[in-house]
C-alpha positions in Angstrom: -5.4 -0.3 24.0 -1.9 0.4 22.3 -1.3 3.0 19.8 -0.5 0.3 17.1 -3.8 -1.3 17.7 -5.6 1.8 17.8 -4.1 3.0 14.5 -4.9 -0.7 12.8 -8.6 -0.1 14.3 -8.7 3.5 12.7 -6.9 2.1 9.3 -9.7 -0.6 9.5 -12.7 1.4 10.1 -11.6 3.8 7.5 -11.1 1.3 4.7 -14.4 -0.2 5.7 -16.2 3.4 5.3 -14.6 3.9 1.9 -15.7 0.5 0.6 -19.4 0.7 1.9 -19.3 4.0 0.1 -18.3 2.7 -3.0 -20.8 -0.3 -2.8 -23.7 1.8 -1.7 -23.7 4.5 -3.9 -26.6 6.7 -3.4 -28.0 9.0 -6.4 -28.3 12.8 -5.0 -27.5 16.2 -5.7 -24.4 18.1 -4.2 -20.7 19.3 -5.1 -18.7 16.9 -7.3 -16.6 16.0 -4.3 -19.5 14.4 -2.4 -19.5 11.9 -5.3 -15.7 11.0 -4.8 -15.3 7.8 -2.4 -13.6 8.3 0.6 -13.2 12.3 0.1 -15.4 13.2 3.3 -13.4 10.9 5.2 -9.8 12.6 4.2 -11.1 16.0 4.5 -12.1 15.5 7.9 -8.9 13.7 8.8 -6.6 16.3 7.5 -8.9 18.8 9.1 -8.5 17.3 12.4 -4.4 17.1 12.0 -4.5 20.8 10.9 -6.8 21.7 14.0 -4.1 19.9 16.3 -1.1 21.2 14.7 -2.7 24.9 14.8 -3.8 24.5 18.5 -0.3 23.0 19.6 1.1 26.1 17.8 -0.9 28.6 19.6 -0.2 26.7 23.1 3.4 26.8 22.8 3.6 30.6 21.3 1.4 32.4 23.5 0.3 30.1 26.4 3.6 28.1 27.7 5.9 29.9 29.7 9.5 29.4 30.2 10.9 27.5 33.2 12.5 30.5 34.7 9.4 32.4 34.7 8.0 31.0 38.2 11.3 31.5 40.0 11.7 35.3 39.5 9.0 36.2 42.2 10.2 33.6 44.6 12.9 35.5 46.4 
């Protein structure tokens, strides 16, 4: 599966989810943001992107070694 087709699939599933959320409105109680169509989808997507970016920053800052670190003890 190519990245382009994966993106198309994600966008299609997201659009279908928002469409069904608008079409199948349910009466319930809760905070006001649960009544906004697509809010949970957007909140989850933004949360995942932030989580990946923070993990990459932590990995590059604290975990990744420079290329010359392994050469110091070789001789």
